[in-house]
N, C-alpha and C positions, 0 to 999 in steps of 0.2 A: 820303742818304735823308731826305726831309722828312716829319715826323710831323704829322698833323692835330692841331689844338688840342684839348685835352681827353683825349688818349689816353695821356698819361704820368702816372705816379704816383710821387712821391718818398716813400720810407719810411725811417725813422730808428731804429725801435725793434724791438718784438717781431715785426713783419712782415718784418724783414730775413732773407734766406736765410742770410746769414753767421752769424747767431746760432744757427740750427738748432733753433728751438723750434716747437711745434705750431701756433702762430698763422700761421706762414708758409704752411702748407698751404691756408689760406683764400685767400690771395693767389695761390698757385701754380695754383689751379684756374681763375683768371681772367686771368692775365697772364704775360708772359715777361720775364725779366731783360733789361735794355737797356744799362745802364751804371752806373758809380759816379758820385757827385756830392756837391756841398756846397751848402748854402743859408745865407743870412745869418740867424742866429738864435741862441737860447740854449736849451740842453737841460737838463732837470731830471728828478730821480728822484721818481716817485710811489709807489715801493715795488716792485711787481712789473712795472712798465713805466714808460717815460719819457714826457715831454711836451716840446713845443717851442713857443717863442714867438718872433715876429719880432724882429729887432734892427736898429737903424740903424747900429751899429758894425761896420765891415768886418772887424774882428778876430774877431768872433763867428761861427764857422762850425760848422755841424752836418753831420756826415758821414752818408751814407746810400746807398741804392740806388735806381735808377730802373727802373721796370717799364713795359712797353708793354701797355696793357689791350686784350684781344682784342675784347670787346664792352663798351665803356665804360659805357653806361647800366646794364647788368646788373651789371657788376663794381662800379661805384660804389654802387649800391643795396645790394649785399651788404656792402661795406666800410663804408658809412655805418651800417648796422645794427650791425656788429661794433664800430665805434668809438663808437657812441652819440651821433651828431650829432642836433641838433634836428630833429624830424619823423620820425625813424627809429623802429624798434620799441623801441629802448632809450632813448627820449627822456628818461626819468628820469635817465639819467646825464648826457647832454648836456655832456660835458666838452670836446668838440672841435668845431671848425668847419672844414669843408673849403674851402680856398682855392687859387687858382692863384698860384704864386710863381715867381720867377726861380731857376733852378738852374744851377750851373756844373758841367757834366758832364765826365768825364775825356776821352772820345773825341769828343764831339759839340759841344763849346763851350757857350755860354749858351743855355738854352731855358726853357720854362715847363712846370710840372708841378703836378698837384694835390698837396696836402699837408694833413695833419690838424694844425691848430694848437690849442693849449690855450686855453680861454676864460676862465680865472680867474687870480687873482693868484698869483705865484710867490714872493712875499717869504719865506715860511717853508719853501720846498722846497730840498733840497740840489741845488746846481748840478753838472752833469757838465761840468767845465771843458774836457776834451779835445774835447767835441762829438761823441764817438764812443761810442754806447751799447754796441756789441759789445766794445770795448776795456774800457770801464768794467765791464760785467757779468762779463767773464772775470776781471778783477782781484778783484771781490767774491767770485766762486766760489773763487778760489785763496787767499782769505784776506787779500788786500791791503785796506787801508782808504783809501789815497790813490791817485789815478791817477798812473801813472809817466809 
């Protein structure tokens, strides 16, 4: 099945259904799960949610989920507001920029999807070395301080 450009969204943090937090309900109203995947990037902890920045290093992989947007314009408008991208209702936050990036999906090979990228320096942020926020978060909840 060929997916039209701009219909896929890659999520790596609190919008992941695997995490089971309330933020996923926002995405769930506008999209259907499509596949698991990875993108080249580095994941960081901002406190109650993560951020990702692109990386040129092929060993830097961020794990996440791909969703097929039912009505892409409407869905992206809602998600842009939620993520606080420039021009949205939460422009004061403006932490993220939505971009189309290459994703390696588990069942569908290499494709392109929207992703929310962090816009600021990450020098003083704790890195999530595994690239998997669900794994990292579950470790924090269970009292682990380091990723296994």
